[in-house]
N, C-alpha and C positions, 0 to 999 in steps of 0.2 A: 502493499500499498502507500510505502515510504520512497521506493526506488522512483523518482523521477520519468524514466522512461516508460513506466509499467504503470504509471499512475492517470487513467483518464475513466471517460464513466461506464465503457462496457467492462473492465477490469471492478471498476468500483458498484456495478450490477451481480456481475458474477459472484463476488465477495456477499454481497448481501443477498444472494440465495443461498449461499450455500449457509450464511447465518442464520436463518431466518429458521433452516432446516434443523441446525443444529440446537436451534434455541428450542424446537418444539419439541424434539425428543430429551433433549435435557429435561426441559418441564415433565414432562412424562417419567422419565426413569426418577426425579426426584418424589414425585407424587409416589409411586408404585413402591418406591423402598422407604417412604415413610420419613422424610427427611422436611418433611414442610413444615409451617407453623400451626398450633393447637387453635390459633386466632379464626373465628368465624368467616372474617376478611378475606384473610389470606388463604385460608384452607379453601374457600370457593371461588377464588378471584380468580382464573386460568386466563391468561393471556392469551390470545388467538393470535400466535406466532403464523402457524402454517396459512392465514389467510394473504403473506405478503407470499408467501413463498413462490406463487403464478405469475405474479405481478413483478415483481423482479427477475423472474427468467424472461420472461415475454418481453421486458425494458430490454434487459443482455441480449435477447433475440432481436431485437430491431434495431439495436444499437450495433452489433455484431455486421449483420447485413447491410449495417448503412439508409436504412430503410425508416428511422423516425419520425421523418418529417415526411413520409409520405402515408403513414398507417397512424391509425388513433391510439392517443398516449391515453391508459388506461393509469398512471403511477398517480396523480392527483387523488381520483375518486377511492383509489386503491387506500391509502392511508387515510382517507377522510373514513372509509367505512371501515378497516379498524381500529383507529380513536373512538368512531361510534359507538360501535360494540362493546371496549374497555367501559365508555360513561355508562351505557346500558345496562352495563352485567353489573356494574357499582350502582346502580338505581333498584335493579331484580335483590339484589343481597342486601340493600338497606331496608326493603321493604320487608323483607321475610325476617329479617333479626329483629326491629321494630315492630312491626305488623301481627305477623304469623305466629298463632298459639306453636310452644316448644320450638319453635323456628324449625319448623318441617323445610328440609330442601327441598321435597317434590317440585315448586314453582323452578328452583335454579337449573334442575336437571330437564325439566322439560322447554325453558329457555336454552339451554346448554342444545339439545338434540335440535331446535329451530336453528339455532345460529349454526352447528355443524352441518345442516342441508345447505343453507343459504350460501353458506362460503364453498361448498362444494361445487355446486352449480357455478357459480361464477369463476372459479375455478375452472371447470369444465371449460367455461364459454372464453377464459383467456386462453385454453390449452389448444383448441379447435382455432381459434386465431393467429395462431403461433405455427400450429397446421399448415393451415389453407397459404402463410408466407412461404414456406419453406418447400410445399411441394406442389401447390396450384401457381402460384401468384412469381412463375419465372421471370414476366418482366421486370418485376421490381428488383431481383437477386441476380440478373443479368453480370452485373460488374461482381461481386464477389465471386461467382460461378468459375470467373477466370483466374482466382487465386485457390478457389478450396471448391470440391466436389461436394463437400455439407454433409459425408457420411457418417462423419461422426456423431452430426448432431441429428441426424435422421434416427440415427440409433439411441440418442438419448430419446427423441418422440416417442419411439417402439417400448422403449424401458418405462418410460413414462405412462405411456398407456397402461401397464400393467398396473404401478401403484396409484394411478388412479380408480383402476378395476377392484383393487383392494380396499380403496380408499370407501367407495360405495356400500361394495359387500360390509365392510364395517358400520357404516354408518344406519345400514337396512338392517343386520344382524341385531344392532344394539336398540334400535327403535322398536324391535316386535320382540324380544326378548331382555334387555336391558345387559346381556352379556359382552364385555368388553375386550373379551380374548379375541376376538378378529384384527382388534388395533395392532398387534404383535404382528401380523405379515405387514401392515402398511407400514409398520415402523422399520422393520428389516428391509423390505427394499427402499424404502427412503433414506437409508442409509448408502446400502449399495448405490443407490442414482447421487447421491452425495461424491461421494468416493469421483464413481463418471464422470461427471460434468466439473466437480473441482481441479481433477488433472486435464481434463483433454477440452475444457474451456480454455484453462490459463495455457496448455500447451498451443493447441491450434492458433487462439488467437496473438501468439506472441511469434508464430512460424509467420502467419496473415499479415502484422501489421506491417514486418522485417520486411515482406515480398514488395508490399504495397511502394517502401521508401528504393530499396532495389530496383523494381523495375523504372520507378520516377528517374531512378540514376541513369539508367541504361538509357532511357527515351530520348533524355538531355546530352548526351554521348559525354558524359561526363566518365565513366567508366564504360569503354567498351571497348573490343578488340580490336587491333589496328589489320591493317591489310598488310602484310609484309611478305608475302611470297616471293621468294627468292627465284630467279630462271635457274629452270633445271636442264644441266650439261652430261651428258650422258655418253658414254664409251660404247651403248650399246651397238650393235649393227641392227637393232630391230628397226624397222620403216616406221613404227608408231612414232617414235620420236621424232618430232620437226616442229617447226616454226606453228606452222597451222594447230597443231593439236595444242603446246603448250599454249597459246592464245587462246583456246576454247577452255581450259583448266582455269586458267586467270580470270575469264567471264562469269565460270561457275564458282570461283571462288570471292571474284567481287561480288556477284550475285548474294550469295550467302549470307556475308558479313555484311556489307552495306543494309542489308534489309532484316539484318538479324536474325535470319530462320534458324536458326541450330537453339535459338531461343524455344524453337516450337518441340514440346515431346511427343508431337505426334508428326515431326517432319516427315516425309519418304521420300526415295529417289524417285517412284514415278513418277511424283507430284513434280519436281525439279525439272527432270530430264523432259516433262510433258510441256512448262513454262518456258523451256529455251530450246523449244524446239529440236530435241536431240531422240537419237531412239537411246531406248534404258542401257543396252548393251554399249553404245559410243561410250556411253555417259559413264558407266561401271568404270569401264577400259580407262577412262583420261583421269579418273579419280586414284584408282590402284596403280596406272604409270607415274604420276604427277607429286603423288604426294605419298606413296608407299604405303599406303592404307587402304583397307574397304570401305565403303563408304561410309559404315555404321562407326567406325572408330575416326575415320576421319571429322564427323559431326562432335565426336564425344571431345577428339584433343579439342574442337574449338570453345566447347562448352566448358573444359578444363581450363582452358588461358582464362576464359572468362572469371570463373570461379577463383582463379589465383590470383586475380586482379581486386578482386573485394576481398580473399582473404590476409593480402598482404599490406590493406589500405587500413589504418588505424581509424580512421571515420568510421567503418565499419566492425570493429571490433566487438561490439557488444551483441550482434547482430547472430541468430544462432543459424549455424552450418545449413540445416536443413534447409532454411529460407533458402539460404544462397544456392544450396545445389537445385533447388527445385523451382529459382527463377532463372540458374542458366540451362536450363531445359531437361533436367534428369527427372524421370517422373518417380522417383521412388529415394531416398535416405542410401539402398544397399545398391541401388545403381550408382549413384555419385559416388560414392566411398568405392566402389569396386574400380571405376572407370579412374576416379583421380587418382589410387594407386597404380593402377597401369601407367600411367602417362608420367608420373613423377615418383613412382617407388616408395611414397608415404603417404598419411592419412590427411586430411585435408586439418584435422587439429592439429598434427605434428607441422604441417605448413605455416599454419598461422602461429603457431609459437614462434617461430623464428622473426616473427616482426612484431 
């Protein structure tokens, strides 16, 4: 929270989501283990922390996807609802304490049940809104999809659906039988969800934010691969080595570097050959002959050169290595590490440490 690079609204809302899940489970644990006070007010004053979990997750989602200005904001209403429920509960507790014979808590229990049902419905409403943004409103999140496939958050939604089902079951069982044992499954599943969003959310967002800055640096040509192809001289009697073919190879290399096509993880030899009006076989032989690499290694060598520029620059020393690899055109951390070690004989981490 106090590291400048990480302190923004997305991280704040993620922290708050985790916090309210934790406070809700902690409160329940204190009650179940008789750590609460015998005072009538404290004993019956349950703070509805859980009513803020989904609003904070919804706010985290909209800010992570950078669509907060394009969708409804339920944060203020959620805070008003939270405060109102506390005030209303205090009023009910006061009424029972002063007006109800023997201070029978039946009215408090009925109010708690109605509050649970209301909060459940409101949370489901917010959850559905978050699902619609992620799974249906692709036009709103096209910008983020160019950096993150959002599979992690889709899995969070799926796990969240299971948690909400447990919540519905717990409320239903308690309403009809008065038994609260069903809430055990809800608390267990919400705890698992806490670890999932805590790890995935922080990790993915740091990578995402780093990638946005890295890409803007390359777009502005502040950090980019230079076209330093050298003339190839060969003593080979192979007729393929001639001025025309070398010129064609330079045209390929110029085209790839100038337009930064190597940054595209889906780049294919067929597409490039077609764009340049060459046959696939001729294109492939040019790459093999004049670069000493096959097409895949040739492109990866450019990606590694791009990555080396970031890793050796102190301005990017706090950026995650995964973000650098992904922005340089690799489709995963493992492929980046393998390619980097192949071309440099060291890992990205070791290479960065030298600078």
